[in-house]
C-alpha positions in Angstrom: 0.0 0.0 0.0 2.8 2.4 1.0 4.7 1.8 -2.3 1.5 2.3 -4.3 0.8 5.6 -2.6 4.4 6.8 -3.1 4.3 5.7 -6.7 1.1 7.6 -7.3 2.6 10.7 -5.6 5.8 10.6 -7.6 4.5 9.7 -11.0 2.4 12.8 -12.0 1.2 12.3 -15.6 1.9 14.9 -18.1 -1.1 17.1 -18.7 -1.9 19.5 -21.6 -2.1 23.2 -20.9 -5.5 24.0 -19.4 -5.8 27.5 -20.8 -3.6 26.9 -23.8 -6.0 24.2 -25.0 -9.1 26.3 -24.4 -11.2 26.6 -27.5 -12.6 29.9 -26.4 -9.1 31.3 -26.0 -8.2 29.7 -29.3 -10.9 31.5 -31.1 -10.0 34.8 -29.5 -6.3 34.2 -30.3 -7.2 33.7 -34.0 -9.2 36.9 -34.0 -6.6 39.2 -32.4 -3.3 37.5 -33.2 -2.8 39.8 -36.2 -2.7 42.8 -33.9 0.0 41.3 -31.6 2.4 39.3 -33.8 4.6 36.9 -31.8 8.0 38.3 -30.8 6.9 41.9 -30.8 4.9 44.2 -28.5 3.8 43.7 -25.0 5.1 40.1 -24.6 8.7 40.9 -25.0 8.9 44.5 -23.7 6.2 45.8 -21.4 4.7 42.5 -20.3 7.4 41.1 -18.1 8.2 44.4 -16.5 4.5 45.0 -15.7 4.1 41.6 -14.2 7.3 41.9 -12.1 6.0 45.0 -10.4 2.2 44.6 -10.5 2.4 41.4 -8.5 4.1 43.0 -5.5 1.7 46.0 -5.7 -1.2 43.5 -5.8 0.2 41.7 -2.7 0.6 44.8 -0.6 -2.6 46.4 -1.8 -4.8 43.5 -0.7 -3.5 43.9 2.9 -3.0 47.7 3.4 -5.3 49.6 1.0 -8.8 50.0 2.6 -11.7 49.1 0.5 -13.8 51.9 -1.0 -17.6 51.5 -1.1 -19.1 52.2 -4.6 -22.7 52.2 -3.3 -25.3 49.6 -2.5 -25.3 46.4 -4.5 -28.4 44.8 -3.0 -30.2 45.7 0.3 -27.8 45.5 3.2 -24.8 44.8 0.9 -22.5 47.3 -0.7 -20.2 47.0 -3.7 -16.6 47.7 -2.7 -13.6 48.5 -4.8 -10.6 46.8 -3.2 -7.0 47.8 -3.5 -6.1 44.7 -5.4 -8.8 44.9 -8.0 -7.1 47.3 -10.4 -3.6 45.7 -10.4 -5.2 42.3 -10.9 -7.3 43.5 -13.8 -4.2 44.9 -15.6 -2.3 41.6 -14.8 -5.1 39.5 -16.3 -5.0 41.6 -19.5 -1.3 41.3 -19.8 -1.3 37.6 -19.3 -4.0 37.2 -21.8 -2.1 39.2 -24.5 1.0 37.2 -23.8 -1.0 34.0 -24.2 -2.4 35.3 -27.5 1.1 35.9 -28.7 1.9 32.3 -27.7 4.8 33.3 -25.4 6.3 30.3 -23.6 5.0 30.4 -20.0 5.2 28.2 -17.0 2.1 26.3 -16.0 0.8 23.9 -13.4 -2.0 22.1 -15.3 -2.9 19.6 -12.6 -3.7 22.4 -10.1 -5.4 24.7 -12.6 -7.6 21.9 -13.9 -9.0 21.1 -10.5 -9.3 24.8 -9.6 -11.5 25.3 -12.8 -13.5 22.3 -11.7 -14.2 24.0 -8.4 -15.2 27.2 -10.2 -17.6 25.0 -12.3 -19.0 23.5 -9.1 -19.6 26.9 -7.7 -21.4 28.0 -10.9 -23.5 24.8 -10.8 -24.4 25.5 -7.2 -25.6 29.0 -8.1 -27.8 27.6 -11.0 -29.2 24.9 -8.6 -29.8 27.6 -6.0 -31.7 29.7 -8.5 -33.7 26.6 -9.6 -34.5 25.6 -6.0 -35.1 29.2 -5.0 -32.6 29.1 -2.2 -30.7 32.1 -3.6 -32.6 35.4 -3.2 -29.7 37.7 -4.3 -28.2 36.2 -7.5 -26.0 39.2 -8.2 -24.3 38.8 -4.8 -23.7 35.1 -5.5 -22.0 35.9 -8.8 -19.8 38.5 -7.1 -18.7 35.7 -4.7 -17.9 33.6 -7.7 -15.9 36.5 -9.2 -13.9 36.7 -6.0 -12.9 33.0 -6.4 -12.0 33.7 -10.0 -9.7 36.5 -8.9 -7.8 34.1 -6.6 -7.4 31.7 -9.6 -6.1 34.6 -11.7 -3.6 35.5 -8.9 -2.2 32.0 -9.1 -2.1 32.0 -12.9 -0.3 35.3 -13.0 2.2 34.4 -10.3 3.1 31.2 -12.2 3.1 32.6 -15.7 5.2 35.7 -15.1 8.1 33.5 -14.2 10.1 34.0 -17.4 13.5 33.2 -15.7 14.9 31.9 -12.4 15.3 35.4 -10.9 11.5 36.2 -10.9 10.5 33.5 -8.3 13.2 34.8 -6.0 11.8 38.3 -6.4 8.3 37.1 -5.6 9.4 35.2 -2.5 11.5 38.2 -1.3 8.3 40.3 -1.7 6.3 37.8 0.4 9.1 37.9 3.1 8.9 41.7 3.1 5.1 41.7 3.4 5.4 39.7 6.6 8.0 42.0 8.0 6.0 45.2 7.1 2.8 43.7 8.6 4.6 42.8 11.8 6.3 46.2 12.0 2.9 47.8 11.8 1.7 45.5 14.6 4.7 46.5 16.8 3.9 50.2 16.2 0.2 49.7 17.0 0.9 47.7 20.1 3.0 50.5 21.6 0.9 53.3 20.2 -2.7 51.9 20.2 -5.2 53.7 18.0 -8.1 53.2 20.4 -9.5 51.5 23.5 -9.6 47.8 23.9 -12.8 46.3 22.4 -12.5 43.3 24.8 -11.9 43.8 28.5 -8.2 44.1 29.0 -7.4 42.9 25.4 -6.3 45.3 22.7 -6.3 43.3 19.5 -4.1 44.4 16.7 -5.3 44.9 13.1 -8.8 45.7 14.1 -8.8 49.4 13.1 -8.1 51.4 9.9 -6.5 50.5 7.4 -7.8 47.1 8.6 -11.4 46.2 9.2 -11.7 43.8 12.1 -9.0 41.7 10.7 -7.3 40.3 13.8 -8.1 36.7 12.9 -7.4 37.3 9.2 -4.0 38.8 9.7 -3.3 36.1 12.3 -3.9 33.5 9.5 -1.6 35.4 7.2 1.2 35.5 9.7 0.7 31.8 10.4 1.2 31.1 6.7 4.3 33.4 6.7 5.9 31.8 9.8 5.2 28.3 8.5 6.8 29.1 5.2 10.0 30.7 6.5 10.3 28.0 9.2 11.2 25.8 6.2 14.0 28.1 5.4 15.3 28.3 9.0 15.3 24.5 9.2 17.0 23.8 5.9 19.6 26.7 5.7 23.1 25.5 6.4 24.6 29.0 6.6 24.5 30.0 10.2 24.2 33.8 9.4 21.2 33.3 7.2 19.6 30.9 9.7 20.1 33.6 12.4 18.4 36.1 10.2 15.4 33.8 9.7 15.2 33.1 13.4 15.2 36.8 14.3 12.5 37.4 11.7 10.3 34.6 13.0 10.5 36.0 16.5 9.8 39.5 15.2 6.6 38.3 13.4 5.5 35.9 16.2 4.8 38.7 18.7 2.3 40.7 16.6 0.6 37.4 15.9 0.4 36.8 19.6 -1.1 40.2 20.1 -4.0 39.5 17.8 -5.2 37.3 20.7 -6.6 35.0 18.0 -6.8 31.5 19.5 -7.7 29.9 16.1 -4.4 31.4 14.9 -2.6 29.9 17.9 -3.9 26.4 17.1 -3.0 26.8 13.4 0.5 27.9 14.3 1.0 25.0 16.7 -0.1 22.6 14.0 2.2 24.2 11.5 5.3 24.1 13.7 4.7 20.5 14.8 4.4 19.3 11.2 8.1 19.5 10.2 8.9 16.7 12.7 8.1 14.3 9.9 11.2 15.4 8.0 14.5 13.8 9.0 17.6 15.8 9.6 16.0 19.0 10.9 14.4 17.8 14.2 17.1 19.1 16.5 16.9 22.5 15.0 13.1 22.4 15.1 13.2 21.6 18.8 15.5 24.5 19.3 13.1 26.8 17.4 10.1 25.6 19.3 12.0 26.2 22.6 13.0 29.8 21.6 9.5 30.7 20.4 7.9 29.3 23.6 10.3 31.1 25.8 9.7 34.4 23.9 5.9 33.9 24.3 6.3 33.4 28.0 8.8 36.2 28.7 7.2 38.9 26.6 3.7 40.2 27.6 1.9 38.2 25.0 -0.8 36.9 27.3 -0.9 33.7 25.3 -1.1 31.6 28.5 -4.2 33.6 29.6 -5.9 32.9 26.3 -5.1 29.3 26.5 -6.2 28.9 30.1 -9.6 30.3 29.1 -10.1 27.4 26.7 -11.8 25.3 29.4 -14.5 27.9 29.9 -14.8 28.5 26.2 -15.2 24.9 25.3 -17.5 24.1 28.3 -19.9 27.0 27.8 -23.0 26.5 25.8 -23.9 30.2 25.6 -23.1 31.5 22.1 -22.9 35.0 23.4 -20.1 34.3 25.8 -18.1 31.6 23.9 -17.0 31.8 20.3 -16.8 28.1 20.1 -20.4 27.7 21.2 -21.4 30.4 18.7 -19.6 28.4 16.0 -21.5 25.2 16.8 -24.8 27.1 16.7 -24.0 28.6 13.3 -22.8 25.3 11.9 -26.0 23.5 13.0 -28.1 26.3 11.4 -26.1 26.0 8.2 -26.5 22.2 8.0 -30.1 21.9 9.2 -31.5 21.1 5.7 -28.3 19.8 4.1 -30.0 16.5 3.2 -32.0 18.4 0.6 -28.9 20.0 -1.1 -26.1 17.6 -0.3 -25.0 17.1 -3.9 -25.0 20.6 -5.5 -25.4 22.7 -2.4 -27.9 25.5 -1.7 -25.9 27.9 -3.9 -22.8 30.0 -3.5 -23.7 33.0 -1.4 -27.1 31.6 -0.5 -26.4 31.9 3.3 -25.0 35.4 3.0 -22.1 34.4 5.3 -24.3 34.6 8.4 -23.7 31.1 9.6 -20.0 30.5 8.9 -16.8 30.4 10.8 -15.4 27.5 8.9 -14.2 27.4 5.3 -15.1 23.7 5.1 -18.7 24.2 6.4 -19.2 27.2 4.0 -18.1 25.3 0.9 -19.9 22.1 1.9 -23.3 23.8 2.5 -23.2 26.2 -0.4 -21.6 24.1 -3.1 -22.4 20.6 -1.8 -20.3 17.5 -2.0 -19.4 18.3 -5.6 -17.9 21.6 -4.6 -16.4 20.4 -1.4 -14.5 17.5 -3.0 -13.5 19.7 -6.0 -11.8 22.1 -3.5 -10.2 19.1 -1.7 -8.8 17.9 -5.1 -7.2 21.4 -5.6 -5.3 20.9 -2.3 -4.5 17.3 -3.1 -3.1 18.3 -6.5 -0.9 20.9 -4.9 0.4 18.6 -2.2 1.1 15.9 -4.9 3.0 18.4 -7.0 5.0 19.5 -4.0 5.7 16.1 -2.4 6.8 14.7 -5.8 9.8 17.0 -5.6 11.2 15.1 -2.7 11.9 12.1 -4.9 14.2 14.3 -7.0 17.5 15.9 -6.2 16.8 19.4 -4.8 19.0 22.3 -3.8 19.0 23.7 -0.3 16.7 26.5 -1.3 14.3 24.2 -3.2 14.0 21.9 -0.2 13.4 24.9 2.0 10.7 26.2 -0.2 9.0 22.8 -0.4 9.1 22.2 3.3 8.1 25.8 4.0 5.1 25.6 1.7 3.8 22.4 3.2 4.3 23.7 6.7 2.5 26.9 6.0 -0.2 25.0 4.2 -0.8 22.8 7.2 -1.3 25.9 9.3 -3.7 27.3 6.8 -5.7 24.1 6.6 -6.1 24.2 10.4 -7.0 27.9 10.3 -9.7 27.1 7.8 -11.5 24.9 10.4 -12.8 28.0 12.3 -12.3 30.8 9.8 -13.2 31.4 6.1 -9.5 31.8 5.4 -9.6 31.0 1.7 -12.5 33.4 1.1 -10.8 36.4 2.9 -8.6 38.3 0.5 -6.0 39.2 3.1 -5.2 35.5 3.4 -6.2 34.0 0.1 -4.3 36.4 -2.2 -1.0 36.0 -0.3 -1.5 32.2 -0.3 -2.1 31.9 -4.0 0.7 34.5 -4.7 3.1 32.4 -2.6 1.9 29.1 -4.1 2.4 30.4 -7.7 5.8 31.7 -6.8 7.0 28.5 -5.2 5.7 26.2 -7.9 7.2 28.5 -10.6 10.6 28.5 -8.7 10.6 24.7 -8.6 9.8 24.5 -12.3 12.2 27.2 -13.4 15.2 24.8 -13.8 13.2 22.2 -15.6 12.3 24.5 -18.5 14.5 26.8 -20.5 13.8 30.5 -20.6 11.9 31.6 -23.7 
């Protein structure tokens, strides 16, 4: 059984290009190719430069630029223009033109195929919801679908703008800088609070402008960041670089602690325990866990207080005094008639996000088993792509990226249990940005530059 599983993981069949084989794109390509002859224009001059700088702008914009309301979309809901929307639109147009010109681009067909399957499942759930009359705001549902399409386009752009081996390094350096800047803002807000504590005796970071009640969301982002660069700390042989990563992890840990997000604490614990499965780095991992634990206890993080309150939180049945009790109430309400919509779901956006504090419950109830398993196939395809690298000879950096991505991914999967992490732009866009950059970096040496 073990050998069959390993054989299945290691032997990924060659798949044709998902977007390159699209008939719709083929028809469009035939119609406009005369305006953009191959080897000239945006593909060889403006395109790569735009992609190189628009991706970092997109990454920082999704975290720091506040959304701007454009007015009511439907009753009780407004249409917002987010900071990442304009850079992403330009990126999409540039990628499209480069594909029309048939520029040689990196791709990950296995992941893209299942992502498109999930988007199809979401569309089917909307049509089923309209048929069953469980969707009362169709326009809102299609905007939720558009948000998922944006995440797909972030991944596509991050992969396809890797025209040489330097670009992935630039993307990963940008992700590293994002975590440092977010943490620096957290340090500043901790010592210069912008308001009074919302909770008694707890001033949660990232709750005020330019953020919008994002303590849990930024907590999830920092879990992903710490998990990823833990892979670099564990696999870097150079002691100076390892020391830099260690200091950076400590620097980012404290703002995460000051979010007082227990779901982020659990996700971080799962992420940092995961690397024990890798041989050769366990002593350094124990050292890292010891340092981070000591820092958490020495500095005024109040993590111990939050964890000591778990007994009361789990034991309480009052949803107004326990977030865990409130979660159970919402999940039961979301699943009360699931037997009637178990296959296709009640429709993406049908519940209006009133009942969810779990990405899995959200996807399961709104898109049904079809959508839920489609999303799981997306993750399975990514894990398969990543773990297959371990059967090949990898450099120190490549192994660090692979271990780091898996570590951060485990943290995000746990965070998803009690937060809609993959729906929130401040987590989802950095995740797909990072994933595209890592996959492109691992493919860069397998394919010659165009």
